N, C-alpha and C positions, 0 to 999 in steps of 0.2 A: 217044330218048337220055335217059338218067337224069341228073337234075341232082343234084349233091351239095348236101346240107344244110349251110348255113354254120354253122360252130361259133361260139358266142358268144365275143366277145372278153373280155379281162380286165375291161373296164369293166362288162359285163353281169353277170359273176359276183359283183362286189362291191357291187351296188346295195342289197342288204339291210343293208349297214353304215350307209347313210344313214338308213334308218328306225330302226335300233337307236340310232344316235347321237342322232336327234331324241327318241326315247323316254327315253334317259338324261338328256338336257338338260332335258326337261320334268319328269322325276322329281326332278332336282337343284333345279330352280326351286321345285317343290312343297315340298321339305324346307326350303329357304331361307325361304319364306313362313311355314311353320309355326314355324320357329325364331324368326323375327323377331316373330311374334305372341306367342309365349310370353314373350319378353324384354320386350315392351311391357307385357304384363299384369303382370309382376313389377315393372316400374318404376312403373306406375300404383298397384299395391298398396302399394309403399313410400311413394309420395307421399300416398296416402290415410291410411296409418298415421301418417305424420309430421304431417299436417294435424290429425288427431284429437287427437294428443298435445298439439300446440300449443294447440288450442282448449279442451281440457278439463284440461290438465295442472295448472292452479292450483286446481281444484276438488276435490271429494271423490270423483270417479269414477276417478281414475288407477289404483288397484289393480284395478278391474274391467277397464279398458282393457288393462292389462298382461296379463290372462288371455285377453282376446278377440283381441288383435292378434297377428300372427305374431311368434314369438320369435326367428326367425333374424336379423332386422335390428335387434334390441335388444342393444346391447353390454352386457356384464356390469355395468359401472359405471352404466349408465343404467336398469337394471331397478329398478322401484320395490318396496320392501318396505314394506307397510302397517304403521304403528305399532300396537303392541298397544292394544286398546280399554281405556279407563279405566273401571273400575267406578264408577257414580255414588255408591255408598256410600263408596267409597274417596276419591273427590273431596271429598265433604262432610267426611269425617274429616280429610283433609289441611287443608282450609280452616279447620275449627274449631281444629285444633291450631296452625295459623299464627296465628290471632287470639288464642288463649289465650296463646301465647308473647309476642306483641307487647303484649298488654294485661294481662300478669300483675300489674303493680303496681296498675292500676285494679280488677282483679278482686279482688285481696287487700284493697283498701280498701272493697269493697262498692259501687263506683260502676257497675260493669258486670257483667252476667251473660250467659253464652253457652250456648245449648242447641239441640238439634234437636227439631222437632216435625213434624206432618204437612205443614205448608206449606213447610218448608225449614229453613235455618239462621237462628236468631233471635239478634240482638245487642240486649240490653236495657240502656238507659242510664238511670240515675236522673235525675230532674229536677235534683237538686242538682249533678250533674256538667255540666249544660247550661244551665239557665235559673234566673233568680231567681224567687221565689215569685210566682205569678199573671201572669207575663210570658212572651213568646215570643222575646225577643232572646237569641241565643246568647252565652254568657259568653266573654270573651276567653281565659280559662284552659282552655277545652275544646278548643282547636285541636290540641293534641298528640294527644289520644285520637282525634279525628275523622280526623286525617291518617293515623294507624296503620290505622284501619278502611278508609279509602279506598285505601290501598296494596294491601290484599287484594281489595277489590271490583274493582279494575282488572284483576285476573288472572282474573276470572270473567265469563262471558257472560250471567249470569242477570238477570232482572228483580228490582227491589228495591222494596219497599213500606215507607214510613215510617208508623208507626202511633202516634198520640198517645193517652195515657191520663192520667186524673186520679184524684184521690180523690173521695169523696162530698161534701166540703165545698163550698158554693156559692162562686162567684167573687165577690170583693168589690172590683172596680175598674171604672172607666168604659170601659176598652178592650174588654173582652169581656163579653157579656151573660150567658153561662153556660159550663159546662164543655165543651159541644160546640164552641163557637167557640174556646175556649182549646186544646183538644186538636188541633183541625184547624190552628190557627195555628202550633203548635209543629211539626207534621208538615211544613207548608209551609216553615217556616224551615229545617228540616233538609234538605229536598229542594233548596232554592235553594242552600244552602251546598255540597252535594256536586256540584251542577251547575256553579255559577259558579267555585268555588275549587278543586275537585278534578277537574273535567273529565269527569264521568260524563254520558253522553248523556241528555238530558231524556226521550227516549222510553223509556228503561229504568226510569224512576222513576214512582212513584205514591204517593198519600197516603191516609190514612184517619184519622178522628177518632172515638174510642170513648167519650170522656168518662169516666164512672165505671162503665160497663157491663161491663167485662172485668177485674175486679180479680184480682190474684195473691195477695192477702192480705186479712185482715179490715180493714175501715175503722173498726173500733171502737177501735183503738189507734193511737197516733202512729207506731209502728214499721210497722204495716201500711199506714197511709196513705202513709208515705214510700215504701214499695215500690211502691205503686200509681201514684204520680206518676212516669211514665216515658215515654220514647219508644223504641219497638222498631223496629229495622231488620230486616226479614224478607227474606233472600235466597231468593227463591222457587225452587221446584223446576224450573220450566220456563225454558229459555233465552229471552232477549229477542229479538224479531224485529228490533230496531234495532241489535243488536251492542253494542259497547262505547262 
């Protein structure tokens, strides 16, 4: 007697749907994980970018970071436009013009000379504008001219050297043994004045005493000796490591 083969019921015909549903579920989970990972990386990237800007935003590397970091998360208003570089020659020219304007009266009276040389910007002050003969005490009447010079020096980051010069006549007082001590004493007096009264950082300042060894005129005439008795303030080419 032949047995009839039982036909599969509806449940047997639909079992493939379970496997298909499991596959779709796993595929959906995979895409969710990939999407979440990509979002996490984007958030981390934004956090890193923001941290770098906060760390270096006050220094001189901001324009470089602006190029390196993603531009998408930089609002238009927050993007940094680096200022145009100032030509050193233009900076010296502006500083010299500022001093010439401020000291026009003293320059006209022959008390002050301003010029550029290989060291930097030189402000030369005659002894008669600063000191009595043979001494290193700054005269009260020189405060105005020194204050004008200090106003310009505060706008510059450069080191400043005070250089004392004398004529060839020997010193004839008991305070200084020779012109070396006199020229150095005048340089020190000027340095102390610009530090204590005008607030320039001491680390920016230095002194030198040249006695009669660097004349700008002949010591054979009274006029030449008068020009040689001077203190020169040299605003040096290199910036000071101590700032202002």
